[in-house]
Each structure stands twice: as structure tokens, then as C-alpha cells.
PDB file with one MODEL, atoms N, CA, C and O in Angstrom:
MODEL        1
ATOM      1  N   UNK A   1    -274.190-125.127  -9.060  1.00  0.00           N
ATOM      2  CA  UNK A   1    -275.483-124.927  -8.435  1.00  0.00           C
ATOM      3  C   UNK A   1    -275.273-124.057  -7.174  1.00  0.00           C
ATOM      4  O   UNK A   1    -274.404-124.335  -6.347  1.00  0.00           O
ATOM      5  N   UNK A   2    -276.073-123.027  -7.060  1.00  0.00           N
ATOM      6  CA  UNK A   2    -275.992-122.171  -5.865  1.00  0.00           C
ATOM      7  C   UNK A   2    -276.911-122.738  -4.784  1.00  0.00           C
ATOM      8  O   UNK A   2    -277.782-123.563  -5.064  1.00  0.00           O
ATOM      9  N   UNK A   3    -276.709-122.291  -3.564  1.00  0.00           N
ATOM     10  CA  UNK A   3    -277.593-122.714  -2.477  1.00  0.00           C
ATOM     11  C   UNK A   3    -279.037-122.392  -2.792  1.00  0.00           C
ATOM     12  O   UNK A   3    -279.919-123.209  -2.527  1.00  0.00           O
ATOM     13  N   UNK A   4    -279.299-121.233  -3.347  1.00  0.00           N
ATOM     14  CA  UNK A   4    -280.680-120.784  -3.610  1.00  0.00           C
ATOM     15  C   UNK A   4    -281.413-121.680  -4.609  1.00  0.00           C
ATOM     16  O   UNK A   4    -282.637-121.798  -4.547  1.00  0.00           O
ATOM     17  N   UNK A   5    -280.682-122.309  -5.524  1.00  0.00           N
ATOM     18  CA  UNK A   5    -281.339-123.150  -6.519  1.00  0.00           C
ATOM     19  C   UNK A   5    -281.809-124.471  -5.943  1.00  0.00           C
ATOM     20  O   UNK A   5    -282.478-125.244  -6.629  1.00  0.00           O
ATOM     21  N   UNK A   6    -281.471-124.738  -4.702  1.00  0.00           N
ATOM     22  CA  UNK A   6    -281.847-126.003  -4.061  1.00  0.00           C
ATOM     23  C   UNK A   6    -283.197-125.941  -3.356  1.00  0.00           C
ATOM     24  O   UNK A   6    -283.584-126.874  -2.653  1.00  0.00           O
ATOM     25  N   UNK A   7    -283.917-124.820  -3.552  1.00  0.00           N
ATOM     26  CA  UNK A   7    -285.199-124.625  -2.864  1.00  0.00           C
ATOM     27  C   UNK A   7    -286.307-124.358  -3.869  1.00  0.00           C
ATOM     28  O   UNK A   7    -286.140-123.593  -4.819  1.00  0.00           O
ATOM     29  N   UNK A   8    -287.439-125.003  -3.637  1.00  0.00           N
ATOM     30  CA  UNK A   8    -288.634-124.819  -4.477  1.00  0.00           C
ATOM     31  C   UNK A   8    -289.140-123.393  -4.299  1.00  0.00           C
ATOM     32  O   UNK A   8    -289.266-122.898  -3.179  1.00  0.00           O
ATOM     33  N   UNK A   9    -289.424-122.751  -5.410  1.00  0.00           N
ATOM     34  CA  UNK A   9    -289.975-121.392  -5.388  1.00  0.00           C
ATOM     35  C   UNK A   9    -291.314-121.425  -6.126  1.00  0.00           C
ATOM     36  O   UNK A   9    -291.428-122.006  -7.206  1.00  0.00           O
ATOM     37  N   UNK A  10    -292.307-120.803  -5.536  1.00  0.00           N
ATOM     38  CA  UNK A  10    -293.656-120.833  -6.126  1.00  0.00           C
ATOM     39  C   UNK A  10    -294.145-119.408  -6.360  1.00  0.00           C
ATOM     40  O   UNK A  10    -294.084-118.560  -5.469  1.00  0.00           O
ATOM     41  N   UNK A  11    -294.623-119.164  -7.557  1.00  0.00           N
ATOM     42  CA  UNK A  11    -295.273-117.911  -7.887  1.00  0.00           C
ATOM     43  C   UNK A  11    -296.651-118.282  -8.411  1.00  0.00           C
ATOM     44  O   UNK A  11    -296.787-119.018  -9.389  1.00  0.00           O
ATOM     45  N   UNK A  12    -297.663-117.761  -7.744  1.00  0.00           N
ATOM     46  CA  UNK A  12    -299.024-118.105  -8.167  1.00  0.00           C
ATOM     47  C   UNK A  12    -299.902-116.862  -8.123  1.00  0.00           C
ATOM     48  O   UNK A  12    -299.619-115.895  -7.416  1.00  0.00           O
ATOM     49  N   UNK A  13    -300.974-116.921  -8.902  1.00  0.00           N
ATOM     50  CA  UNK A  13    -301.913-115.816  -8.988  1.00  0.00           C
ATOM     51  C   UNK A  13    -302.791-115.779  -7.738  1.00  0.00           C
ATOM     52  O   UNK A  13    -303.299-116.813  -7.304  1.00  0.00           O
ATOM     53  N   UNK A  14    -302.967-114.607  -7.169  1.00  0.00           N
ATOM     54  CA  UNK A  14    -303.854-114.412  -6.027  1.00  0.00           C
ATOM     55  C   UNK A  14    -305.087-113.656  -6.483  1.00  0.00           C
ATOM     56  O   UNK A  14    -305.022-112.464  -6.784  1.00  0.00           O
ATOM     57  N   UNK A  15    -306.212-114.356  -6.532  1.00  0.00           N
ATOM     58  CA  UNK A  15    -307.465-113.688  -6.892  1.00  0.00           C
ATOM     59  C   UNK A  15    -307.792-112.580  -5.891  1.00  0.00           C
ATOM     60  O   UNK A  15    -308.280-111.514  -6.266  1.00  0.00           O
ATOM     61  N   UNK A  16    -307.519-112.846  -4.624  1.00  0.00           N
ATOM     62  CA  UNK A  16    -307.819-111.878  -3.568  1.00  0.00           C
ATOM     63  C   UNK A  16    -307.053-110.582  -3.738  1.00  0.00           C
ATOM     64  O   UNK A  16    -307.606-109.498  -3.553  1.00  0.00           O
ATOM     65  N   UNK A  17    -305.757-110.694  -4.096  1.00  0.00           N
ATOM     66  CA  UNK A  17    -304.914-109.499  -4.229  1.00  0.00           C
ATOM     67  C   UNK A  17    -304.860-108.952  -5.657  1.00  0.00           C
ATOM     68  O   UNK A  17    -304.499-107.794  -5.865  1.00  0.00           O
ATOM     69  N   UNK A  18    -305.218-109.781  -6.637  1.00  0.00           N
ATOM     70  CA  UNK A  18    -305.172-109.358  -8.029  1.00  0.00           C
ATOM     71  C   UNK A  18    -303.758-109.230  -8.585  1.00  0.00           C
ATOM     72  O   UNK A  18    -303.522-108.461  -9.517  1.00  0.00           O
ATOM     73  N   UNK A  19    -302.809-109.987  -8.010  1.00  0.00           N
ATOM     74  CA  UNK A  19    -301.413-109.972  -8.453  1.00  0.00           C
ATOM     75  C   UNK A  19    -300.814-111.374  -8.264  1.00  0.00           C
ATOM     76  O   UNK A  19    -301.412-112.243  -7.630  1.00  0.00           O
ATOM     77  N   UNK A  20    -299.624-111.566  -8.829  1.00  0.00           N
ATOM     78  CA  UNK A  20    -298.881-112.789  -8.579  1.00  0.00           C
ATOM     79  C   UNK A  20    -298.166-112.654  -7.251  1.00  0.00           C
ATOM     80  O   UNK A  20    -297.692-111.570  -6.914  1.00  0.00           O
ATOM     81  N   UNK A  21    -298.078-113.740  -6.487  1.00  0.00           N
ATOM     82  CA  UNK A  21    -297.429-113.748  -5.177  1.00  0.00           C
ATOM     83  C   UNK A  21    -296.396-114.860  -5.156  1.00  0.00           C
ATOM     84  O   UNK A  21    -296.682-115.990  -5.549  1.00  0.00           O
ATOM     85  N   UNK A  22    -295.182-114.532  -4.690  1.00  0.00           N
ATOM     86  CA  UNK A  22    -294.103-115.503  -4.641  1.00  0.00           C
ATOM     87  C   UNK A  22    -293.743-115.900  -3.238  1.00  0.00           C
ATOM     88  O   UNK A  22    -293.758-115.078  -2.322  1.00  0.00           O
ATOM     89  N   UNK A  23    -293.412-117.191  -3.066  1.00  0.00           N
ATOM     90  CA  UNK A  23    -292.985-117.700  -1.778  1.00  0.00           C
ATOM     91  C   UNK A  23    -292.056-118.889  -1.980  1.00  0.00           C
ATOM     92  O   UNK A  23    -292.002-119.479  -3.059  1.00  0.00           O
ATOM     93  N   UNK A  24    -291.325-119.229  -0.920  1.00  0.00           N
ATOM     94  CA  UNK A  24    -290.408-120.373  -0.939  1.00  0.00           C
ATOM     95  C   UNK A  24    -290.753-121.199   0.293  1.00  0.00           C
ATOM     96  O   UNK A  24    -290.260-120.902   1.382  1.00  0.00           O
ATOM     97  N   UNK A  25    -291.585-122.227   0.153  1.00  0.00           N
ATOM     98  CA  UNK A  25    -292.037-123.020   1.293  1.00  0.00           C
ATOM     99  C   UNK A  25    -290.881-123.523   2.154  1.00  0.00           C
ATOM    100  O   UNK A  25    -289.881-124.028   1.645  1.00  0.00           O
ATOM    101  N   UNK A  26    -291.038-123.376   3.448  1.00  0.00           N
ATOM    102  CA  UNK A  26    -290.016-123.801   4.379  1.00  0.00           C
ATOM    103  C   UNK A  26    -288.918-122.774   4.606  1.00  0.00           C
ATOM    104  O   UNK A  26    -288.117-122.908   5.531  1.00  0.00           O
ATOM    105  N   UNK A  27    -288.882-121.756   3.767  1.00  0.00           N
ATOM    106  CA  UNK A  27    -287.869-120.707   3.866  1.00  0.00           C
ATOM    107  C   UNK A  27    -288.523-119.368   4.184  1.00  0.00           C
ATOM    108  O   UNK A  27    -288.207-118.722   5.183  1.00  0.00           O
ATOM    109  N   UNK A  28    -289.434-118.974   3.316  1.00  0.00           N
ATOM    110  CA  UNK A  28    -290.082-117.669   3.466  1.00  0.00           C
ATOM    111  C   UNK A  28    -291.480-117.739   2.866  1.00  0.00           C
ATOM    112  O   UNK A  28    -291.689-118.302   1.791  1.00  0.00           O
ATOM    113  N   UNK A  29    -292.416-117.160   3.578  1.00  0.00           N
ATOM    114  CA  UNK A  29    -293.798-117.122   3.092  1.00  0.00           C
ATOM    115  C   UNK A  29    -293.942-116.092   1.984  1.00  0.00           C
ATOM    116  O   UNK A  29    -292.947-115.663   1.398  1.00  0.00           O
ATOM    117  N   UNK A  30    -295.176-115.692   1.695  1.00  0.00           N
ATOM    118  CA  UNK A  30    -295.374-114.699   0.660  1.00  0.00           C
ATOM    119  C   UNK A  30    -294.468-113.490   0.889  1.00  0.00           C
ATOM    120  O   UNK A  30    -294.576-112.806   1.907  1.00  0.00           O
ATOM    121  N   UNK A  31    -293.580-113.236  -0.065  1.00  0.00           N
ATOM    122  CA  UNK A  31    -292.564-112.208   0.156  1.00  0.00           C
ATOM    123  C   UNK A  31    -292.426-111.208  -0.978  1.00  0.00           C
ATOM    124  O   UNK A  31    -291.742-110.196  -0.826  1.00  0.00           O
ATOM    125  N   UNK A  32    -293.044-111.466  -2.079  1.00  0.00           N
ATOM    126  CA  UNK A  32    -293.012-110.505  -3.186  1.00  0.00           C
ATOM    127  C   UNK A  32    -294.312-110.665  -3.982  1.00  0.00           C
ATOM    128  O   UNK A  32    -294.932-111.729  -3.991  1.00  0.00           O
ATOM    129  N   UNK A  33    -294.693-109.604  -4.631  1.00  0.00           N
ATOM    130  CA  UNK A  33    -295.928-109.648  -5.408  1.00  0.00           C
ATOM    131  C   UNK A  33    -295.883-108.592  -6.495  1.00  0.00           C
ATOM    132  O   UNK A  33    -295.175-107.590  -6.389  1.00  0.00           O
ATOM    133  N   UNK A  34    -296.643-108.834  -7.528  1.00  0.00           N
ATOM    134  CA  UNK A  34    -296.714-107.883  -8.619  1.00  0.00           C
ATOM    135  C   UNK A  34    -297.513-108.421  -9.781  1.00  0.00           C
ATOM    136  O   UNK A  34    -297.943-109.574  -9.755  1.00  0.00           O
ATOM    137  N   UNK A  35    -297.721-107.603 -10.806  1.00  0.00           N
ATOM    138  CA  UNK A  35    -298.558-107.993 -11.938  1.00  0.00           C
ATOM    139  C   UNK A  35    -297.846-108.865 -12.969  1.00  0.00           C
ATOM    140  O   UNK A  35    -298.500-109.431 -13.844  1.00  0.00           O
ATOM    141  N   UNK A  36    -296.516-108.985 -12.884  1.00  0.00           N
ATOM    142  CA  UNK A  36    -295.744-109.739 -13.872  1.00  0.00           C
ATOM    143  C   UNK A  36    -295.173-111.011 -13.237  1.00  0.00           C
ATOM    144  O   UNK A  36    -294.333-110.935 -12.340  1.00  0.00           O
ATOM    145  N   UNK A  37    -295.622-112.157 -13.694  1.00  0.00           N
ATOM    146  CA  UNK A  37    -295.218-113.442 -13.118  1.00  0.00           C
ATOM    147  C   UNK A  37    -293.710-113.666 -13.191  1.00  0.00           C
ATOM    148  O   UNK A  37    -293.101-114.120 -12.223  1.00  0.00           O
ATOM    149  N   UNK A  38    -293.116-113.350 -14.324  1.00  0.00           N
ATOM    150  CA  UNK A  38    -291.682-113.562 -14.523  1.00  0.00           C
ATOM    151  C   UNK A  38    -290.868-112.634 -13.614  1.00  0.00           C
ATOM    152  O   UNK A  38    -289.894-113.068 -12.998  1.00  0.00           O
ATOM    153  N   UNK A  39    -291.256-111.391 -13.531  1.00  0.00           N
ATOM    154  CA  UNK A  39    -290.556-110.436 -12.667  1.00  0.00           C
ATOM    155  C   UNK A  39    -290.693-110.851 -11.201  1.00  0.00           C
ATOM    156  O   UNK A  39    -289.740-110.727 -10.432  1.00  0.00           O
ATOM    157  N   UNK A  40    -291.843-111.332 -10.820  1.00  0.00           N
ATOM    158  CA  UNK A  40    -292.069-111.789  -9.450  1.00  0.00           C
ATOM    159  C   UNK A  40    -291.162-112.979  -9.138  1.00  0.00           C
ATOM    160  O   UNK A  40    -290.601-113.057  -8.045  1.00  0.00           O
ATOM    161  N   UNK A  41    -291.014-113.901 -10.082  1.00  0.00           N
ATOM    162  CA  UNK A  41    -290.130-115.050  -9.870  1.00  0.00           C
ATOM    163  C   UNK A  41    -288.676-114.613  -9.754  1.00  0.00           C
ATOM    164  O   UNK A  41    -287.937-115.120  -8.910  1.00  0.00           O
ATOM    165  N   UNK A  42    -288.265-113.673 -10.601  1.00  0.00           N
ATOM    166  CA  UNK A  42    -286.898-113.146 -10.529  1.00  0.00           C
ATOM    167  C   UNK A  42    -286.634-112.535  -9.157  1.00  0.00           C
ATOM    168  O   UNK A  42    -285.598-112.789  -8.542  1.00  0.00           O
ATOM    169  N   UNK A  43    -287.570-111.738  -8.691  1.00  0.00           N
ATOM    170  CA  UNK A  43    -287.426-111.110  -7.368  1.00  0.00           C
ATOM    171  C   UNK A  43    -287.366-112.166  -6.257  1.00  0.00           C
ATOM    172  O   UNK A  43    -286.566-112.054  -5.327  1.00  0.00           O
ATOM    173  N   UNK A  44    -288.212-113.184  -6.362  1.00  0.00           N
ATOM    174  CA  UNK A  44    -288.225-114.256  -5.368  1.00  0.00           C
ATOM    175  C   UNK A  44    -286.863-114.973  -5.339  1.00  0.00           C
ATOM    176  O   UNK A  44    -286.340-115.278  -4.267  1.00  0.00           O
ATOM    177  N   UNK A  45    -286.307-115.233  -6.510  1.00  0.00           N
ATOM    178  CA  UNK A  45    -284.987-115.884  -6.560  1.00  0.00           C
ATOM    179  C   UNK A  45    -283.934-115.037  -5.881  1.00  0.00           C
ATOM    180  O   UNK A  45    -283.072-115.573  -5.185  1.00  0.00           O
ATOM    181  N   UNK A  46    -283.979-113.730  -6.065  1.00  0.00           N
ATOM    182  CA  UNK A  46    -283.034-112.825  -5.390  1.00  0.00           C
ATOM    183  C   UNK A  46    -283.234-112.862  -3.875  1.00  0.00           C
ATOM    184  O   UNK A  46    -282.258-112.876  -3.125  1.00  0.00           O
ATOM    185  N   UNK A  47    -284.463-112.876  -3.427  1.00  0.00           N
ATOM    186  CA  UNK A  47    -284.754-112.918  -1.984  1.00  0.00           C
ATOM    187  C   UNK A  47    -284.195-114.199  -1.364  1.00  0.00           C
ATOM    188  O   UNK A  47    -283.579-114.153  -0.299  1.00  0.00           O
ATOM    189  N   UNK A  48    -284.405-115.334  -2.019  1.00  0.00           N
ATOM    190  CA  UNK A  48    -283.912-116.618  -1.500  1.00  0.00           C
ATOM    191  C   UNK A  48    -282.379-116.647  -1.506  1.00  0.00           C
ATOM    192  O   UNK A  48    -281.764-117.162  -0.572  1.00  0.00           O
ATOM    193  N   UNK A  49    -281.767-116.096  -2.556  1.00  0.00           N
ATOM    194  CA  UNK A  49    -280.304-116.040  -2.622  1.00  0.00           C
ATOM    195  C   UNK A  49    -279.747-115.179  -1.484  1.00  0.00           C
ATOM    196  O   UNK A  49    -278.748-115.543  -0.864  1.00  0.00           O
ATOM    197  N   UNK A  50    -280.380-114.057  -1.213  1.00  0.00           N
ATOM    198  CA  UNK A  50    -279.958-113.189  -0.111  1.00  0.00           C
ATOM    199  C   UNK A  50    -280.127-113.900   1.225  1.00  0.00           C
ATOM    200  O   UNK A  50    -279.267-113.798   2.100  1.00  0.00           O
ATOM    201  N   UNK A  51    -281.232-114.618   1.384  1.00  0.00           N
ATOM    202  CA  UNK A  51    -281.469-115.380   2.611  1.00  0.00           C
ATOM    203  C   UNK A  51    -280.342-116.383   2.844  1.00  0.00           C
ATOM    204  O   UNK A  51    -279.812-116.481   3.951  1.00  0.00           O
ATOM    205  N   UNK A  52    -279.977-117.133   1.791  1.00  0.00           N
ATOM    206  CA  UNK A  52    -278.937-118.156   1.907  1.00  0.00           C
ATOM    207  C   UNK A  52    -277.595-117.507   2.235  1.00  0.00           C
ATOM    208  O   UNK A  52    -276.846-118.014   3.070  1.00  0.00           O
ATOM    209  N   UNK A  53    -277.292-116.397   1.585  1.00  0.00           N
ATOM    210  CA  UNK A  53    -276.034-115.701   1.840  1.00  0.00           C
ATOM    211  C   UNK A  53    -275.970-115.202   3.282  1.00  0.00           C
ATOM    212  O   UNK A  53    -274.943-115.368   3.940  1.00  0.00           O
ATOM    213  N   UNK A  54    -277.034-114.602   3.781  1.00  0.00           N
ATOM    214  CA  UNK A  54    -277.053-114.112   5.154  1.00  0.00           C
ATOM    215  C   UNK A  54    -276.941-115.261   6.166  1.00  0.00           C
ATOM    216  O   UNK A  54    -276.250-115.132   7.177  1.00  0.00           O
ATOM    217  N   UNK A  55    -277.610-116.368   5.898  1.00  0.00           N
ATOM    218  CA  UNK A  55    -277.530-117.514   6.801  1.00  0.00           C
ATOM    219  C   UNK A  55    -276.095-118.033   6.888  1.00  0.00           C
ATOM    220  O   UNK A  55    -275.599-118.325   7.976  1.00  0.00           O
ATOM    221  N   UNK A  56    -275.443-118.142   5.754  1.00  0.00           N
ATOM    222  CA  UNK A  56    -274.040-118.607   5.748  1.00  0.00           C
ATOM    223  C   UNK A  56    -273.136-117.595   6.463  1.00  0.00           C
ATOM    224  O   UNK A  56    -272.303-117.981   7.282  1.00  0.00           O
ATOM    225  N   UNK A  57    -273.298-116.318   6.157  1.00  0.00           N
ATOM    226  CA  UNK A  57    -272.457-115.287   6.753  1.00  0.00           C
ATOM    227  C   UNK A  57    -272.622-115.227   8.268  1.00  0.00           C
ATOM    228  O   UNK A  57    -271.662-114.984   8.999  1.00  0.00           O
ATOM    229  N   UNK A  58    -273.864-115.453   8.735  1.00  0.00           N
ATOM    230  CA  UNK A  58    -274.141-115.408  10.172  1.00  0.00           C
ATOM    231  C   UNK A  58    -273.826-116.723  10.876  1.00  0.00           C
ATOM    232  O   UNK A  58    -273.999-116.835  12.090  1.00  0.00           O
ATOM    233  N   UNK A  59    -273.366-117.714  10.124  1.00  0.00           N
ATOM    234  CA  UNK A  59    -273.011-119.007  10.716  1.00  0.00           C
ATOM    235  C   UNK A  59    -274.186-119.886  11.042  1.00  0.00           C
ATOM    236  O   UNK A  59    -274.048-120.855  11.788  1.00  0.00           O
ATOM    237  N   UNK A  60    -275.360-119.562  10.492  1.00  0.00           N
ATOM    238  CA  UNK A  60    -276.538-120.417  10.705  1.00  0.00           C
ATOM    239  C   UNK A  60    -276.558-121.484   9.618  1.00  0.00           C
ATOM    240  O   UNK A  60    -276.158-121.234   8.482  1.00  0.00           O
ATOM    241  N   UNK A  61    -277.013-122.640   9.967  1.00  0.00           N
ATOM    242  CA  UNK A  61    -277.162-123.683   8.969  1.00  0.00           C
ATOM    243  C   UNK A  61    -278.326-123.374   8.048  1.00  0.00           C
ATOM    244  O   UNK A  61    -279.282-122.705   8.440  1.00  0.00           O
ATOM    245  N   UNK A  62    -278.240-123.859   6.838  1.00  0.00           N
ATOM    246  CA  UNK A  62    -279.345-123.676   5.887  1.00  0.00           C
ATOM    247  C   UNK A  62    -280.405-124.742   6.140  1.00  0.00           C
ATOM    248  O   UNK A  62    -280.098-125.853   6.570  1.00  0.00           O
ATOM    249  N   UNK A  63    -281.620-124.395   5.874  1.00  0.00           N
ATOM    250  CA  UNK A  63    -282.725-125.337   5.941  1.00  0.00           C
ATOM    251  C   UNK A  63    -282.476-126.430   4.881  1.00  0.00           C
ATOM    252  O   UNK A  63    -281.895-126.156   3.831  1.00  0.00           O
ATOM    253  N   UNK A  64    -282.908-127.640   5.158  1.00  0.00           N
ATOM    254  CA  UNK A  64    -282.724-128.737   4.198  1.00  0.00           C
ATOM    255  C   UNK A  64    -283.305-128.359   2.856  1.00  0.00           C
ATOM    256  O   UNK A  64    -284.387-127.776   2.800  1.00  0.00           O
ATOM    257  N   UNK A  65    -282.605-128.679   1.754  1.00  0.00           N
ATOM    258  CA  UNK A  65    -283.111-128.365   0.410  1.00  0.00           C
ATOM    259  C   UNK A  65    -284.477-128.981   0.168  1.00  0.00           C
ATOM    260  O   UNK A  65    -284.800-130.042   0.701  1.00  0.00           O
ATOM    261  N   UNK A  66    -285.269-128.304  -0.640  1.00  0.00           N
ATOM    262  CA  UNK A  66    -286.622-128.798  -0.940  1.00  0.00           C
ATOM    263  C   UNK A  66    -286.770-129.263  -2.373  1.00  0.00           C
ATOM    264  O   UNK A  66    -287.781-129.885  -2.699  1.00  0.00           O
ATOM    265  N   UNK A  67    -285.818-128.994  -3.240  1.00  0.00           N
ATOM    266  CA  UNK A  67    -285.889-129.447  -4.637  1.00  0.00           C
ATOM    267  C   UNK A  67    -285.688-130.944  -4.680  1.00  0.00           C
ATOM    268  O   UNK A  67    -284.747-131.475  -4.091  1.00  0.00           O
ATOM    269  N   UNK A  68    -286.587-131.624  -5.386  1.00  0.00           N
ATOM    270  CA  UNK A  68    -286.457-133.062  -5.560  1.00  0.00           C
ATOM    271  C   UNK A  68    -286.913-133.902  -4.361  1.00  0.00           C
ATOM    272  O   UNK A  68    -286.651-135.104  -4.312  1.00  0.00           O
ATOM    273  N   UNK A  69    -287.591-133.278  -3.398  1.00  0.00           N
ATOM    274  CA  UNK A  69    -288.030-134.018  -2.226  1.00  0.00           C
ATOM    275  C   UNK A  69    -289.539-134.262  -2.210  1.00  0.00           C
ATOM    276  O   UNK A  69    -290.057-134.902  -1.295  1.00  0.00           O
ATOM    277  N   UNK A  70    -290.232-133.759  -3.208  1.00  0.00           N
ATOM    278  CA  UNK A  70    -291.679-133.927  -3.262  1.00  0.00           C
ATOM    279  C   UNK A  70    -292.431-132.971  -2.354  1.00  0.00           C
ATOM    280  O   UNK A  70    -293.614-133.181  -2.087  1.00  0.00           O
ATOM    281  N   UNK A  71    -291.768-131.925  -1.872  1.00  0.00           N
ATOM    282  CA  UNK A  71    -292.425-130.927  -1.017  1.00  0.00           C
ATOM    283  C   UNK A  71    -293.386-130.112  -1.872  1.00  0.00           C
ATOM    284  O   UNK A  71    -293.023-129.644  -2.952  1.00  0.00           O
ATOM    285  N   UNK A  72    -294.604-129.946  -1.389  1.00  0.00           N
ATOM    286  CA  UNK A  72    -295.597-129.152  -2.111  1.00  0.00           C
ATOM    287  C   UNK A  72    -295.623-127.746  -1.604  1.00  0.00           C
ATOM    288  O   UNK A  72    -296.401-126.928  -2.095  1.00  0.00           O
TER     289      UNK A  72
ENDMDL
END
């Protein structure tokens, strides 16, 4: 399991924007968007993985995992 897999990722349709929007609550707000839900999720996973890698490289602690904690 990678660090990135320990965080809830949400991709949902935005009526206002007319595209899917991806975010990782507690880590990063709306950070990617597009017309393809699967592609948006893939991009979001990459963003969260990069965030975790940078945090470790910079010596910052990671935010507490959100998977399995009931975080909405």
C-alpha cells in the first residue's frame, strides 16, 4: 500500500462547471477537472501521490490517513 492509497479521493459531477471535479478532503481541494470521470480520478491519484512524495522528501509529516475513518 502506498501513502497515497490511504486517503479518500472524491470525483463528482459539477453542474455549475459541466465537468467532473476531483478532490482529496483534508489534503487538497478541487484540483483537477474534466469530462471523463475515470481520467479525472487517475489524475487525482497522481496529484495525491505527488503530494505525499513531496511531503516526505521535505521532511513534513503526512496528514492522518482518511481511508476507513468515516470522513465524508
